[in-house]
C-alpha positions as CSV (number, residue, x, y, z in Angstrom):
1,M,36.7,28.1,63.5
2,N,39.6,27.6,65.9
3,L,41.3,30.0,68.3
4,E,43.8,31.2,65.7
5,D,41.0,31.8,63.1
6,F,39.0,33.7,65.8
7,N,42.0,35.9,66.7
8,R,42.6,36.6,63.0
9,F,38.9,37.5,62.5
10,I,38.6,39.9,65.5
11,N,41.8,41.7,64.6
12,K,40.9,42.1,61.0
13,F,38.3,44.9,61.4
14,E,38.0,48.3,63.0
15,W,35.7,48.2,66.1
16,T,33.2,50.9,66.8
17,F,33.0,52.5,70.2
18,A,29.4,52.3,71.6
19,K,28.9,56.0,72.4
20,T,25.3,55.6,73.5
21,F,26.1,53.3,76.4
22,V,28.8,55.1,78.4
23,T,27.9,53.3,81.6
24,A,29.1,50.0,80.1
25,P,31.9,51.0,77.7
26,H,32.4,48.6,74.9
27,E,33.1,48.3,71.1
28,Y,31.2,46.4,68.5
29,I,31.2,45.1,64.9
30,I,28.0,44.5,63.0
31,R,27.7,41.7,60.4
32,W,25.9,43.7,57.7
33,K,28.5,46.4,57.8
34,L,31.2,43.9,56.9
35,P,32.0,42.9,53.4
36,E,29.6,40.2,52.3
37,E,32.5,37.7,51.9
38,E,33.1,38.0,55.7
39,H,29.5,37.1,56.7
40,E,30.2,33.4,57.1
41,A,33.3,34.0,59.1
42,F,31.3,36.4,61.3
43,K,28.8,33.6,62.0
44,Q,31.6,31.2,62.8
45,A,33.1,33.8,65.2
46,V,29.7,34.0,67.0
47,E,29.6,30.2,67.2
48,F,33.1,30.2,68.6
49,I,32.1,32.6,71.3
50,N,29.0,30.6,72.2
51,Q,30.8,27.2,72.2
52,N,33.8,28.4,74.3
53,G,32.3,31.1,76.5
54,K,30.4,30.9,79.7
55,P,27.0,32.3,80.6
56,E,26.8,35.4,82.8
57,W,24.1,37.9,83.7
58,F,24.2,41.6,82.6
59,W,21.3,43.4,84.3
60,K,18.4,41.0,83.7
61,K,19.6,39.2,80.6
62,Q,22.0,36.3,80.3
63,Y,24.7,36.3,77.6
64,I,27.5,33.9,76.7
65,Y,30.8,35.7,77.3
66,L,34.2,34.6,76.1
67,R,37.3,36.1,77.9
68,L,40.4,36.2,75.8
69,D,43.5,38.3,75.8
70,G,42.2,41.1,78.1
71,Y,38.8,41.3,76.3
72,K,35.4,39.9,77.0
73,Y,33.3,39.1,73.8
74,W,29.6,38.4,73.5
75,A,27.1,38.3,70.6
76,M,23.6,39.7,70.4
77,T,20.9,40.7,68.0
78,L,20.0,44.2,66.9
79,D,16.7,43.3,65.2
80,E,13.6,41.1,65.6
81,S,15.1,38.3,63.5
82,G,16.7,36.7,66.6
83,E,19.9,36.2,64.5
84,L,23.0,37.1,66.4
85,N,24.3,39.9,64.2
86,I,26.6,41.9,66.4
87,I,29.7,41.0,68.3
88,N,30.6,43.2,71.3
89,R,33.8,43.4,73.3
90,T,35.0,45.2,76.4
91,K,38.2,45.3,78.3
92,Y,38.3,43.4,81.5
93,E,40.8,43.1,84.4
94,S,41.2,39.9,86.3
95,G,40.3,40.2,89.9
96,N,37.5,42.6,89.2
97,N,34.3,41.3,90.8
98,H,32.3,42.2,87.6
99,N,34.9,40.5,85.4
100,P,36.0,37.1,86.8
101,E,39.0,35.2,85.6
102,P,38.9,34.2,81.9
103,A,37.5,30.9,80.8
104,V,40.1,28.4,79.7
105,L,39.6,27.4,76.1
106,P,39.8,23.7,75.1
107,A,42.9,22.8,73.2
């Protein structure tokens, strides 16, 4: 997946606001709630985040975050399988101490 494919994928679906985590507002999409024909693209989007993002800490856990077009994306698991099956995103502002400048993606 390249940057164009990633943008197409993330803009294709309706994101769900995480109502249960109001101290860290964000939205998410879950792989198993997508049409089955989109599951492979979901996995490729997770790979794109992990290959082009940078590690950061959130509380006591480290995630790979990709900053792109005013959003910060990261993947995580919702079950015991260890498979990354959720993609989260939150808005960020450059200059904010908790949200440093975006990573530059390779061409």
